[in-house]
C-alpha positions as CSV (number, residue, x, y, z in Angstrom):
1,M,0.0,0.0,0.0
2,I,2.7,2.5,-1.0
3,D,0.9,5.2,-2.9
4,H,1.2,9.0,-3.1
5,R,-1.1,9.5,-0.1
6,L,1.0,7.3,2.2
7,R,4.2,8.8,0.9
8,S,2.8,12.3,1.7
9,V,1.9,11.2,5.2
10,I,5.4,9.8,5.8
11,R,7.0,12.9,4.3
12,T,4.9,15.1,6.6
13,A,5.8,13.0,9.7
14,L,9.6,13.1,8.8
15,K,9.5,16.9,8.1
16,E,7.8,17.4,11.5
17,D,10.5,15.4,13.2
18,L,13.5,16.7,11.3
19,G,12.5,20.3,10.8
20,G,14.8,22.1,8.5
21,R,18.1,21.0,10.2
22,G,17.7,17.2,10.3
23,D,18.6,15.0,13.2
24,V,21.2,17.3,14.7
25,T,22.3,14.7,17.3
26,T,22.9,11.9,14.8
27,L,24.6,14.4,12.3
28,S,26.9,15.6,15.0
29,A,27.7,12.4,16.9
30,I,27.7,9.7,14.2
31,S,30.3,9.6,11.4
32,E,29.0,9.3,7.8
33,G,29.3,5.8,6.2
34,I,29.1,3.6,9.2
35,Q,27.1,0.5,8.4
36,A,25.0,-1.5,10.9
37,T,22.0,-3.8,11.4
38,G,19.1,-2.7,13.4
39,K,16.1,-4.7,14.7
40,I,12.6,-3.6,15.6
41,L,11.7,-5.4,18.7
42,C,8.2,-5.8,20.1
43,K,7.9,-4.2,23.5
44,G,4.6,-5.9,24.4
45,E,2.1,-8.5,23.1
46,G,-0.6,-7.6,20.6
47,I,-1.5,-7.5,16.9
48,L,1.0,-6.1,14.5
49,A,-0.1,-3.4,12.0
50,G,1.9,-1.0,9.9
51,I,4.9,-3.1,8.9
52,G,4.6,-1.8,5.3
53,T,4.4,1.8,6.6
54,A,7.6,1.1,8.6
55,E,9.4,-0.2,5.6
56,A,8.2,2.9,3.6
57,V,9.6,5.3,6.2
58,F,13.0,3.6,6.1
59,H,13.1,3.7,2.3
60,E,11.9,7.3,2.3
61,V,14.9,8.2,4.5
62,D,17.3,6.1,2.5
63,P,16.2,3.9,-0.5
64,G,19.5,1.9,-0.1
65,L,18.5,0.4,3.3
66,E,17.7,-3.3,3.3
67,F,14.4,-3.9,5.2
68,V,13.4,-7.5,6.0
69,R,10.0,-8.2,7.5
70,E,10.1,-10.8,10.2
71,K,6.4,-10.5,11.0
72,S,3.3,-9.7,9.0
73,D,0.4,-7.3,9.7
74,G,-2.4,-9.0,11.5
75,Q,-0.1,-11.4,13.2
76,R,-0.1,-11.8,17.0
77,V,3.3,-10.7,18.4
78,E,4.9,-11.3,21.8
79,R,7.2,-9.2,23.8
80,G,10.8,-9.5,22.6
81,E,10.0,-10.8,19.1
82,V,11.8,-9.2,16.2
83,V,9.3,-7.5,13.9
84,A,11.8,-6.4,11.2
85,T,15.6,-6.2,10.5
86,I,17.1,-3.2,8.7
87,K,20.6,-3.0,7.3
88,G,22.4,0.0,6.1
89,E,24.0,3.3,7.1
90,V,23.6,4.0,10.8
91,R,22.6,7.7,10.2
92,S,19.7,6.6,8.1
93,L,18.6,4.0,10.6
94,L,18.6,6.5,13.5
95,V,16.8,9.2,11.4
96,A,14.0,6.8,10.5
97,E,13.7,5.1,13.9
98,R,11.3,7.4,15.8
99,T,8.9,8.1,13.0
100,T,8.8,4.4,12.2
101,L,8.1,3.4,15.8
102,N,5.4,6.1,16.1
103,F,3.5,4.6,13.2
104,L,4.0,1.0,14.3
105,Q,2.9,1.7,17.9
106,H,-0.2,3.7,16.9
107,L,-1.4,1.3,14.3
108,S,-0.6,-1.8,16.3
109,G,-2.4,-0.3,19.2
110,I,-5.5,0.1,17.1
111,A,-5.2,-3.4,15.7
112,T,-4.7,-4.9,19.2
113,L,-7.7,-3.1,20.7
114,T,-9.9,-4.0,17.8
115,H,-8.8,-7.6,18.2
116,K,-9.9,-7.6,21.8
117,Y,-13.3,-6.3,20.9
118,V,-13.6,-8.9,18.1
119,E,-12.7,-11.7,20.5
120,A,-15.2,-10.3,23.1
121,V,-18.1,-10.8,20.6
122,S,-16.8,-14.0,19.1
123,G,-19.7,-16.4,18.4
124,L,-22.3,-13.6,18.4
125,P,-24.2,-12.5,15.3
126,V,-22.3,-9.1,15.2
127,R,-19.2,-7.7,13.9
128,I,-16.9,-4.9,15.1
129,V,-17.0,-1.9,12.7
130,D,-15.0,1.4,12.8
131,T,-16.0,5.0,12.4
132,R,-14.7,8.1,10.6
133,K,-13.4,9.4,13.9
134,T,-9.7,9.2,12.9
135,L,-6.7,11.5,13.1
136,P,-6.6,13.9,10.2
137,G,-4.4,12.5,7.4
138,L,-4.2,9.0,9.0
139,R,-7.7,7.6,8.2
140,E,-6.6,5.1,5.6
141,L,-3.8,3.8,7.8
142,E,-6.1,3.6,10.9
143,K,-8.8,1.9,9.0
144,Y,-6.2,-0.6,7.7
145,A,-5.2,-1.2,11.3
146,V,-8.8,-2.0,12.2
147,R,-8.9,-4.7,9.5
148,C,-5.6,-6.1,10.8
149,G,-7.3,-6.6,14.2
150,G,-10.2,-8.4,12.6
151,G,-12.6,-5.5,12.4
152,Y,-14.5,-4.1,9.5
153,N,-14.5,-0.6,7.9
154,H,-17.9,1.2,7.8
155,R,-17.3,4.2,5.5
156,F,-14.3,6.2,4.7
157,G,-15.9,9.6,4.4
158,L,-19.0,11.7,4.0
159,Y,-19.0,10.8,0.3
160,D,-19.5,7.0,0.4
161,G,-22.8,6.4,2.3
162,V,-25.8,8.0,3.9
163,L,-25.7,8.0,7.7
164,L,-28.5,10.1,9.2
165,K,-27.7,11.4,12.7
166,D,-29.5,13.4,15.3
167,N,-28.4,16.7,13.7
168,H,-29.9,15.7,10.4
169,L,-33.2,14.6,12.1
170,K,-33.5,17.9,14.0
171,V,-33.2,19.9,10.8
172,C,-35.5,17.7,8.8
173,G,-38.1,17.6,11.6
174,S,-38.6,13.8,11.6
175,I,-36.9,10.6,10.9
176,R,-39.5,9.8,8.2
177,E,-38.8,13.1,6.3
178,A,-35.0,12.6,6.6
179,V,-35.2,9.1,5.2
180,E,-37.5,10.1,2.4
181,K,-35.2,13.0,1.4
182,A,-32.1,10.9,1.6
183,R,-33.7,8.1,-0.6
184,S,-34.9,10.5,-3.2
185,N,-31.7,12.6,-3.4
186,S,-28.9,10.1,-3.1
187,P,-27.7,7.6,-5.7
């Protein structure tokens, strides 16, 4: 899922973290050209989400980095497990580290919580469905994380389905009028 929207989100996140000066600590303390291998370790148990985003962050920072996925999105992970291994220039590894972890932690948290709800209703004739209440710019990623946790997406925006709420009903005057108008005016 590496498209222009995800690349834009990643670039925004990196710009926010690096500002105009870059990672001043890494640039001042680490010599150029040093090679290393880094590992992303799981700090707790849960459901993994965002490994593709993590890879995209590292490649945005340095396309020459070698990123090996050790786990897949939607997989249960345990504390101490290696999620990914990255090889390349140390400076690049350190620059990409925090942004990568922010995405992985946020998305895996959503997947893990969703999975808990899915397990809680297991065997019942229901399913766990998300909302549009997402962080601006992260909707596609957050809805992906819901799917990784076993949940379902409801709608992505105001454009892809009618959902009459209390505000609509107040303006229309009744539920009947709101439904009739929606049926006659929507495709």
